[in-house]
Structures are given as structure tokens and as C-alpha cells.
N, C-alpha and C positions, 0 to 999 in steps of 0.2 A: 504494500499500499504506500503510495507516494504521499509523503507529508509535505504540504506546501506552507512555507513560512513567509508571511507577508512582511513588507517594509514597516508597517505599523507595529508589528510584533517585535521586530528587531529594535525599532525606536524605543518601544515601551521597556524592553529588557535593558536597553542601554541607559534609560533614565533610572530604572531601579538599581542598576549596578553602578550608577554614576560614572559612565564611560562615555567618551566622545570618540565615535568611530568614523573613520573615513569611508567614502563610498565603497572602496575595495575591501575594507574590513567588514562592512555590513554585508556584502555579498558572500564573503567567506563565512561569516557567522550564520547566514541563512542556510548555506550548504551544511555546515557542521551541525546545526540544530535539526535540520531535516534528517541527516544521517543518524543522529541520536534517537530521534522518534522512530525512524525505520527499525532500528535495532530493538527498541522497546516493543514495537509491533511483532517483531520476530520472536521475542521472548514470550509474548502473549499466546503464541501458537503452541507452546509446550503443554503436554498433558500433565497436569498437576493433580489429577484425581487420586485421592488416597495419601497425599502428601500433607502431613500435619504442619500447620503454620508455626513458625518459630520466631523468636526475637533475637536469638543468638545461635551461632553455628555450633558451638559446643554446649553440652548440657551444663548449665550453671544453676546451682541451687543455693541460695542464701550465702553469697560470698562474704558477707559481713561476719566478723567475729564478735564475740561478747566484749564489751568494754570493761575489762576487769583490771584493776591495778595489780601488777605483779611484783614491782620492786619497792612499793611502799614509800614511806617518808624517809629519804636518805640525805636530807639537807645538811645535817651536821657532818656526815661523811664527805660530802662534796665540798663543803666549805673548808675542810682540812687542806684542800689543794689551792685555796685562794691566797694570794699574797697579802690581801687585806680584806676584811669583811666588816660590814656595818648593818646591824639590825637584821641579821640572818640573810644578808645578800652579799654578792660580790661587790667590792668597792673598786672602781676603776678610775683612771685619771680623767679629768674633765677635758672634753674635746671641743666644746663650743663655749665661747665667751658670752 
């Protein structure tokens, strides 16, 4: 099936994409868009009866882990490495006046 892309369609897509196309670029874009639509039409011819719709190629089930604290409060241990500390935080040299 031949998909015919009009100049108005190319102009509209150019506006949406904020592109300024020359007349040669518009002609090439028309050909490219027609080719894409022809390919989509070809995919529509495939027999998909019995094929279950999916949202992901691989079976993914609940990829999120439980949000559980595993190392606890180790602030005092970390502050042992600080050259200086103040009120339970690292003290660093002032960088902005």
C-alpha cells in the first residue's frame, strides 16, 4: 500500500519538531516517512493470532527490591575517617566566600 505524505504533513511535522527544512529536505522527508509507513503496513500483515501481548521482551516480574536498611547507623564509624567533624558531620574547608 502506497502511503502518500503531503507537503502539509511535512510542514506540520516540521513545526512540531521545530525544524526549518529546505525544499530538498522536505522531499527526502516525504520519501522517508512514506517508507516508514510502508514498513509498518508490512508488519500489519503478520499473523499474530495466539501471540500474547507483552510490555517487555523478557519476563520481568517485580524488579523492585524491598527497601530495607542493611548497614544501619554507622555514622560514628564513618566519622572516624574525617579529618575534622562538627555536630556529627564532616567538616570541610569553606569554598565560597
